[in-house]
Structures are given as C-alpha cells and as structure tokens.
C-alpha positions in Angstrom: -50.5 -55.5 186.0 -51.2 -52.3 184.0 -54.6 -50.9 183.3 -54.3 -52.0 179.7 -53.4 -55.5 180.7 -56.4 -55.6 183.1 -58.8 -54.4 180.4 -57.4 -56.9 177.9 -57.8 -59.8 180.4 -61.3 -58.7 181.2 -62.3 -58.5 177.5 -60.7 -61.9 176.8 -62.7 -63.5 179.7 -65.9 -61.9 178.4 -65.4 -63.4 174.9 -64.5 -66.9 176.1 -67.3 -69.3 175.1 -69.2 -70.8 178.0 -69.6 -74.6 178.2 -73.1 -74.4 176.9 -72.0 -72.4 173.9 -69.7 -75.1 172.6 -70.8 -77.0 169.6 -68.5 -80.0 169.1 -69.1 -83.1 167.0 -67.0 -85.9 165.4 -67.6 -89.0 163.4 -65.6 -91.7 161.7 -66.7 -94.0 158.8 -65.1 -97.0 157.2 -65.7 -95.6 153.7 -66.9 -97.7 150.7 -63.7 -99.5 149.8 -61.6 -100.4 152.9 -62.3 -103.6 154.8 -61.5 -102.0 158.2 -61.7 -98.6 159.8 -58.2 -97.8 161.1 -59.1 -94.2 162.1 -59.7 -93.0 165.7 -60.8 -89.7 167.1 -61.4 -88.1 170.5 -63.1 -84.8 171.5 -62.7 -83.6 175.1 -62.8 -80.7 177.5 -60.7 -80.3 180.7 -62.1 -78.8 183.9 -60.7 -78.2 187.3 -62.6 -80.5 189.7 -63.1 -80.8 193.4 -62.6 -84.3 194.8 -64.6 -84.6 198.0 -63.3 -87.2 200.5 -65.7 -86.5 203.3 -68.4 -83.9 204.1 -71.5 -83.3 206.1 -72.9 -81.1 203.3 -75.4 -82.1 200.7 -73.5 -82.9 197.5 -76.0 -80.8 195.6 -74.5 -77.7 197.4 -71.1 -78.3 195.9 -69.8 -77.4 192.5 -67.7 -80.4 191.7 -66.7 -79.5 188.1 -65.0 -76.1 187.8 -64.4 -73.8 184.9 -63.3 -75.3 181.6 -59.7 -74.5 180.8 -59.1 -76.5 177.7 -61.0 -77.9 174.7 -59.3 -80.4 172.3 -59.8 -82.7 169.4 -57.6 -85.5 168.1 -57.6 -87.4 164.8 -55.4 -90.3 164.0 -55.4 -92.3 160.8 -53.8 -95.7 160.9 -51.5 -96.2 158.0 -53.3 -98.2 155.3 -52.0 -101.6 154.3 -50.1 -102.1 157.5 -51.2 -104.7 160.0 -52.2 -103.0 163.3 -53.1 -99.6 161.8 -56.3 -99.4 164.0 -54.3 -100.4 167.1 -51.6 -97.8 166.2 -54.1 -94.9 165.9 -55.9 -96.0 169.1 -52.6 -96.1 171.0 -51.6 -92.7 169.7 -54.9 -91.1 170.7 -54.8 -92.7 174.1 -51.2 -91.6 174.8 -51.7 -88.0 173.8 -55.0 -87.8 175.6 -53.3 -89.1 178.8 -50.7 -86.3 178.4 -53.3 -83.7 178.0 -55.2 -84.9 181.1 -52.2 -85.1 183.3 -49.6 -82.6 182.1 -51.7 -79.6 180.9 -52.5 -78.6 184.5 -48.9 -77.8 185.1 -49.0 -75.0 182.5 -50.6 -71.6 182.4 -50.7 -71.7 178.6 -52.5 -68.4 178.4 -49.3 -66.8 179.6 -47.2 -66.0 176.5 -44.0 -66.7 178.6 -45.1 -70.3 178.9 -45.9 -70.8 175.2 -42.5 -72.2 174.1 -42.5 -74.7 177.0 -46.0 -75.8 176.2 -45.2 -76.3 172.5 -42.2 -78.4 173.5 -44.4 -80.5 175.8 -46.8 -81.1 173.0 -44.0 -82.3 170.8 -42.9 -84.6 173.7 -46.4 -86.0 173.8 -46.2 -86.9 170.1 -42.8 -88.5 170.6 -44.2 -90.6 173.5 -47.0 -91.7 171.2 -44.3 -92.6 168.6 -42.5 -94.8 171.2 -45.8 -96.4 172.3 -46.8 -97.3 168.7 -43.3 -98.6 167.8 -43.6 -100.9 170.9 -46.4 -102.7 169.0 -43.9 -104.0 166.4 -42.3 -107.4 166.5 -38.5 -107.6 166.7 -38.2 -108.5 163.0 -41.0 -106.2 161.8 -39.3 -103.4 160.0 -42.6 -102.0 158.7 -44.8 -102.2 161.8 -48.0 -100.3 162.5 -48.0 -96.5 162.2 -50.5 -93.6 162.2 -50.9 -89.9 161.6 -51.7 -87.7 164.6 -53.3 -84.2 164.5 -54.6 -82.4 167.5 -56.1 -78.9 168.1 -56.2 -77.7 171.6 -57.7 -74.4 172.7 -56.8 -72.7 176.0 -58.5 -69.3 175.7 -57.4 -67.1 174.1 -54.7 -69.2 172.5 -54.9 -72.4 170.4 -52.2 -74.9 169.4 -52.2 -77.5 166.6 -50.0 -80.6 166.9 -49.3 -82.6 163.7 -47.5 -85.6 162.5 -48.5 -87.0 159.1 -51.1 -85.8 156.7 -54.3 -85.5 158.7 -55.3 -81.9 158.5 -56.5 -79.0 160.7 -58.4 -76.0 159.2 -59.9 -72.9 160.7 -62.7 -70.9 159.0 -63.3 -67.3 160.0 -64.2 -64.0 158.4 -65.2 -65.7 155.2 -61.8 -67.4 154.7 -60.6 -71.0 155.2 -57.0 -71.5 156.4 -55.1 -74.7 156.5 -53.0 -74.8 159.7 -51.1 -77.9 158.8 -48.7 -79.0 156.1 -49.0 -82.6 154.8 -45.9 -84.6 155.8 -45.7 -86.6 152.5 -43.0 -87.3 150.0 -45.1 -85.5 147.3 -45.3 -82.4 149.5 -41.5 -82.5 150.0 -41.1 -82.5 146.2 -43.5 -79.5 145.9 -41.5 -77.7 148.6 -38.2 -78.3 146.8 -39.7 -77.1 143.5 -39.3 -80.4 141.7 -43.0 -81.1 141.4 -46.0 -78.8 141.0 -49.1 -78.9 143.2 -51.1 -80.4 140.3 -48.4 -83.0 139.7 -48.3 -83.9 143.4 -52.1 -84.4 143.5 -51.7 -87.1 140.8 -48.4 -88.6 142.1 -48.3 -92.0 143.9 -46.1 -90.2 146.4 -49.1 -88.2 147.5 -50.0 -91.0 150.0 -46.5 -91.8 151.1 -45.8 -90.3 154.5 -42.4 -88.8 155.2 -43.3 -88.6 159.0 -45.6 -90.8 161.0 -46.2 -91.9 164.6 -44.6 -95.3 164.8 -42.9 -95.0 161.4 -39.2 -94.7 160.6 -39.3 -91.1 161.9 -41.8 -88.7 163.5 -41.4 -85.0 163.2 -44.0 -83.3 165.3 -44.9 -79.7 164.3 -46.7 -77.3 166.7 -48.4 -74.2 165.5 -49.8 -71.5 167.8 -52.4 -68.9 167.1 -55.0 -66.7 168.7 -58.6 -68.0 169.0 -61.5 -66.0 167.6 -65.0 -66.6 169.0 -66.6 -66.8 165.6 -64.1 -69.3 164.1 -64.9 -72.9 163.1 -62.3 -75.6 163.5 -62.1 -78.7 161.3 -59.9 -81.7 161.9 -60.0 -84.5 159.3 -58.2 -87.6 158.0 -57.2 -87.6 154.3 -60.2 -89.8 153.5 -62.1 -86.6 153.4 -59.7 -84.3 151.6 -59.1 -87.0 148.8 -62.6 -86.2 147.7 -63.5 -82.8 149.0 -61.6 -79.6 148.0 -60.6 -76.8 150.3 -63.1 -74.5 148.5 -65.9 -77.0 149.3 -64.7 -77.3 152.9 -64.9 -73.5 153.2 -68.3 -73.3 151.6 -69.7 -76.0 154.1 -68.2 -74.3 157.1 -69.3 -70.9 156.0 -72.9 -72.1 155.9 -72.7 -74.1 159.1 -75.9 -74.7 161.1 -74.4 -77.1 163.6 -71.2 -79.1 164.0 -73.1 -82.3 163.5 -74.7 -81.1 160.3 -71.3 -80.0 158.9 -69.7 -83.3 159.7 -72.5 -85.3 158.1 -72.7 -83.1 155.0 -69.0 -83.5 154.4 -69.1 -87.2 155.0 -71.9 -87.6 152.5 -70.0 -85.7 149.9 -66.9 -87.9 150.3 -69.0 -91.0 150.1 -70.8 -89.8 147.0 -67.4 -89.4 145.3 -66.2 -92.9 146.1 -65.3 -93.0 149.8 -62.0 -94.7 148.9 -60.5 -94.4 152.4 -61.6 -94.3 156.0 -63.1 -90.8 156.8 -62.9 -89.0 160.1 -64.1 -85.5 160.8 -64.3 -83.3 163.8 -65.9 -79.8 163.7 -65.9 -77.4 166.7 -67.2 -73.9 167.1 -68.9 -71.6 169.6 -72.6 -71.0 169.0 -73.4 -67.4 168.3 
C-alpha cells in the first residue's frame, strides 16, 4: 500500500461515525384513510461479534460486540388494494434483512474491486424477496400480494441503495437534497419516453401503477453506489409521504434537523395535515455533529 493509500485509509477511519454518534429513527403510520397499514420498515447495524463457548474469565472482561461495519434501513410498502400487502412487505423486509445478516460478512465492500460483486448480491437479495413474496400467491391468483422495497446500506466510506418500486431514498448534504431513486411507475416511464410531462404525470392515474414490484409480474432491482459524507442526512420513505410533501419541503426539514426522531415526526405530521391518504413510513439517519 502506498503512502497516499495509507493516509486516505487513516482519514476515512477518523471520519467514520462511532456507534454513539449515530442518530437513527423510523416510524410507520396507517394514515387517515386506509383501513390497514401495509408498510413495514427495519433499521439495523451489523457488528462482528465474539461467541464464547467456554471461559474462566469474567464476561465483563470481554468485548463481545465488535466494531460496527454496516448500517442499514429498509422500507417496504405493500401494494394497496391487494390482499396480503402487509404480509408481502413483511416477507420482503425479512428476506433482505436475512441476506444482509448472513451474506454481507463475505464481502469487503469498502474495497472498490468488490463493489460490482456486492451490487450483484444486493440485486440477488431483492430477487430472493421477489420469489418469497410470489410464493404467497394461490395457484389461481394472478394478482397476488406485492410490495415495494427500498434499502440504504452504508459500509464506510461507501453506501448502496437498492430499489424496487416507488418508495424513495434521498440524501441531504451541503444544503442540497438529492433523490437517489427513480420511481418505477408507468407514469415515470411515460415521462422518460417524453410522452408525458412531469406535471401531467403527477396528475395521472398511472402515477400509482408500479411497473416493477417485489411479488408483482416483474421485479427490476436497481442498485446505486455512492460515497458517504459524515454530515449527510439520509431519508427513506414510502409514497404515503411524498404524495403530500414536496422535495423542497423535505429538504427544508432535513436542513433544519435537530434529531432523526424530530424530523420523522415533523414530516409525518405534515403528511397527515394534508390528508394522510396512504400509509406513511419514514426513516431518517445521520451522524450527530
């Protein structure tokens, strides 16, 4: 390793947030119209641990939980109007979380040479979730349960976003909000092809019709990789939030953040005040300054 590589690795390690610096919070709400909450979410950290099978030492002398090597959040929005949407979103979250827990240890994802392999593994995890949700269907059920799936996972100094459907991931930093996901909806496809404007898409009935979903007719997982910044704020949400709250308002909230919990509750309240027409799920994560 060259002197430059050693210095960069040392700087990266110094910037990595400690466990006590993490400010993570998530919530889900049924909304004011739906009869059931079909959303699920999960926030987790992964650590290398020591399993002790026998010792004469006092357990207080041993550090059982080692350094954190990954932080992740998952949001899944069961497709509205389909029986089993809540079960579909639960199955998707459980399947991907199991992958993260078991398979991530095989990768040194901070190594750029392993990045394509890790991205492929994340896509495979989404496709496993797709199979697991499709298994919930009856033999004659053409339109069985389905769900969106969006996950952000940080393995310092890199981060990865996995998406199927239209639950979104944003990152706020240096005064700017960036959306890291593209809605997989029929309306968005019309916008991409130039046959519909963004304004027309927002009013279109196709705005809520997924072109890709876990458990649906097809699932097209997309993985995006980026560098992490210590001062960034990450937001994951179902479309129950973004139906009522604009990107500009999301950015204003995250720019004035006092805590992850406060940001989640403020955004939820705003969506409810504007009708709360769908289930609402929000995850916010950042490193305290």
